[in-house]
N, C-alpha and C positions, 0 to 999 in steps of 0.2 A: 199681620202686615209683613213680618219678616218672611213667613212661608211664601207669600205671594211674590215677594222680590226674589226669592231663591229660584223659583221655577221660571221667572222671567229672565234671570241671568242665564239659566240653562238654555232657554229658548234662543236668546241672543247668541250664546256660544255656538249652538248648533247652526243657527242661521248664518253667522259669519263664516263658519267652516264651509257651508254650502256656497256662499258668495265667492270665497277664495277658490274652491274646487271648480266652480263654473268658469273662473278666469284662467285657470292653469291648464290650457289646451284641452279642455273637456270635449268629449264627443257630442254630436248633436243629440243623441238619446239622453245623455246626462243633462244637457242644457234644457231640453224640453221639460224635464221634471223639475229642475231647480229654478229655472227662470219663470216658471208659471206662478211663483208666489214669493220668492225670496226678498225682493225689494219691498213689496207691499207689507211683508211681515214686519219690517223695521219701522215703518210708519204706523202700523197697527199697534205695535208694542209701545211706541212713544205716546200714542194717544191713550193707551191703556194706563200709562203712568201719569198722565196729565192730572194736575190737582188744581181745583178752583182756587184762585188767589185774589187777595184784596189789594195787592200792590199796584201802583200806578203804571201807566203805559211806559214811561221812560225808564222806570226801574226794571220792568220786565224786559224792555229792549236791551238794557245793559247786561242783564243776567243771561239772556239768550244769546247775545252777541259773544259774550265771554265763553259760553258753553260750546258754540258752534262755529261762529265766524273766526274767532281767534285761532282755533286749531286748523281751520281751513287754510288760512294764510300761512301758518307755520309750515304745514305740510306742502303747500304750494311752493313756497320759497325753497324748501329743502329739495323738492323735486326739480325745480329749475336749476339749482346748483349742481345736483348730481347728473341729471340728464345732459345738460349743456356742457358740463365738465367732461363727460364721456365723449360727447360729440366733438369737442375741441381737440381732445387727445387723439381720437380716431380719424377725424377728417379735417381738422383745423377750421371748422366752421360751427356756428350755433345750430342747435336742433331745429329751430324755426327762426324766422325773421324777427328782429326786435319788436316790431309793431304787433305781430302775432303773439309773441310771448307776453306782452303787456295785456292785450285783450283777453288772453286765456288766464292770466294771473288773476284778473278781476272778474272772470266769467262773463265777459261783455258780449260775446258772440255766440253763446250757447255751448261753447267748448271750454274745457278746463285744462287742455293739454294732455301730456302723457299720462298723468295720474288720474285717469277718468273717474274712479269711484268717488272722488272728492265732490262731485256734483251733489251727492246726497246731503252733505252738510249744509249747503246753501239752500237747497230745496226744503229741507227740514226746518231751517230757520224761517223761511217764508211761511211755511205751513203753521208753525207754532205762533208766529205773530198774528196771522189771520185768525187762528183758532182762539187766541186770547181775546181778540176783539169780538168774535162771535159769542164766546161763552160769557164774557164779562158785560157786554153792553146790549146784546140782543135779548129782549125779554119775551117777545111774541113772534110767532111765525117762523120759528127756527126750521121747521120741516120744509118750508118753502125755499129757504136758503140751501138746504141740503139738496133738494131736487134741482135747484138752479145750478149748483156746483157740479152735480153729476151730469147735467145737460151740457154745461160748458166743457167738462172733461170729454164727453162724447164728441162734441164738435171739434175739439182740438185733436182728438185721436185720429181724425182724418188727415191731419198734417204729418204724415209719416216721414221721419227723418228731417223734419223742419225743427230746428232748435232755437229757442229764444234766449235772450240774455237772462242770467240768473235762474235758468231752468223754469221760467214762468209757464212754458207750455205743458209741463206735467204737474204744476202745483195743484190744480183742481183735483186731479185723480189722486194725488198723494194726500191731499186734505181729506178726501172721502175715506181712505183707509185709516187715516188718523182718527177721524170721527167715529168710524166703525169700532176701533179699539176703545175709544172713550165710552161709547154706548155699551159695549160688551162689559166693561167694568161697572158702569152705572147700573146695569140690569143684572149683574152677577151671573152672567150666562154660564161661565165655566163652573159655577157652583150648582147648576141645575142637576137634579138627580139623574136625569136621562144621560147627561154628559159623562157621568161617572161609570157608565156601562162600558165594558171592554169592547163589546161588539160594535159600538158606535165609532170607535177609532178605526176599526177594520173597514166598516162600511164607508166611513169618510175617506179613507185612503183609496179604496177602490173607486169611489165616485170621483175623487180628484184625478186619478190616472185616466179614467174614462173621459173626463172633461178636457184635459189638456192634450190627450193623444187623439181622441176621436172627434169630440165636439168642436175642438179648436184646430183640428186637422194637423196635429203635431207642430204647431207654430212655436218657434223659439222666440218667446216674448221678449221684445226689446223695450223695457219700461221707459228708459231715457229717450228713446227715439220714437215712442208711440207706435212701435211696430208690434201690435198686440194680437193681430188676427181679429176675431170677432170681439168687439169691445165688451159686450155684456157677458159673453161666455168667459172671457178672460177674468172679469170681476168675480164671477161665480167660482171659477177654478181657484183663483187666488184666495178667496175667503175659505174655501174648502181646505186648501193646503195649510193656511194659517190655523184653522180650527183643529186639524189633525195634529199639527206640530205642538200647539199649545196644550192640547189634552195629553199628548205623550209626555211633555215636559212636566205637567202637573203630576203624572204618575212617577216620573223620575225624581221630582222634587229637587232638593239641594244636591248639586254635583260639584265637587271640588275642581274637577278638570274643566267641564263645560262652563261652570260659573266663572272661573278665572278668565276664560276667553270671552265670555259675555260681558263681564265688567270692563274688559279692555278692547271691546269691539271697535271703539273709535281709533285706537292706535293701529289695529290690524287693518281697518278700512284705509287708513292713510299711508300704510307702508307696504302692503303686500305686493304692489306692482313693482317694487324694488326687487322682490324675489324673482319676478318675471325676467328682469334684466339679467340676474345671475343665472337663472335656468337657461335662458336663450344662449348665453355665452358658453355655458357648460355643454349644451347640446351641440353647438357649433364646434367646440373643441374636440368632443368625443367622436362625432360623426363626420365632421368636416362640412356639414350642410347647415343651412339656416333652419331655425325651428319651424315646424309645420303648424298648421292651424289646429289640428286635433291629433290626439294620440289615444292608444287603448285605455280603457277604464282603469286597469290595474296601475298603469304608469301615472296617470293624472291623479288618481287617489293617493298613490305613493308620494308624489311630489307635494301634495297638500299636507299629508301627514308629516313629512319632513319639515315643511315650513312651520307647522304648528309646534312641532318639537323644538324648533329653533326659537319660536316665540316664548315657549315655556322657560327655556334656559335664559333668554334675555330678560324676562320678567323677574326671575329669581335673582339674577346678577344685579339689576338696577335697584331692586328692593334692598338687597344686602348692602349695596354701596350708598343707599339713602338718596338716590337721584331719580327714583321712579317717577316722581311727580313732574319732573321736567319733560318727560315723554308722554304725559297724560295717562300714565299707568297707575291703576288703583291697586 
């Protein structure tokens, strides 16, 4: 059991690095490769870790709310204070109107405000609650539900850039990847002898690149906006990317570096947009111009490495001071 958790921490660590890199002014070429699977990966890994439970619905609701909704609101409030504080200092007005701030705080209009990665926490909460009901109470015909969910996800995928409250428009697709992770664990897929062959990883990586670049016409997949290109090609590509990364991480096994980032991916999810504020101001100070949408790979990769070096230092300091748990740091 411990070995399994180790490689999953490694996968989460590499996954969150890719998430941050994609957000730090990455070029289109980088985004095509990263966005093709990075968010499905986290739903997949969450499903892989799901354990059948006998606790009641209300107990599961409280447990899941504490794990996901409580951090969501903590990071949201922190973001509102920081972003609006900067706006008040710079322009003497709020970042958004009070009504917009409230609706975004509670994810009521499909937007979460400046700190956009926080949508993941609410959507994962919805997915886990639905999956609990699915696994706990549905005894027969589960495959029909899976097909129905996939069909619903397909229908909703046509609503490109239409965003519903609480991220409900992407819950079916997110649930599907969660279910895929659960089934992968149940069937011990990563333990199959064929998956232990080194050439399988190479073949999977080549297939993934061919899928996202050629079959899906170099679409920069927008998971939250349902801007996926070809829906079924996206799913195939995402599963290929997940498959390759998971097999690689099983080869790596326990990693002190990536494992630390993986265990603290929640904190990184909730805070890395603050680094964007810092970088934007630094770029403007150095060049005199506003930050551009993209920069060369070496620069965006360098910015990401700098951010993660900062996270490593912050993790060590908070642990040494005994206050790490206040920041959801493990």
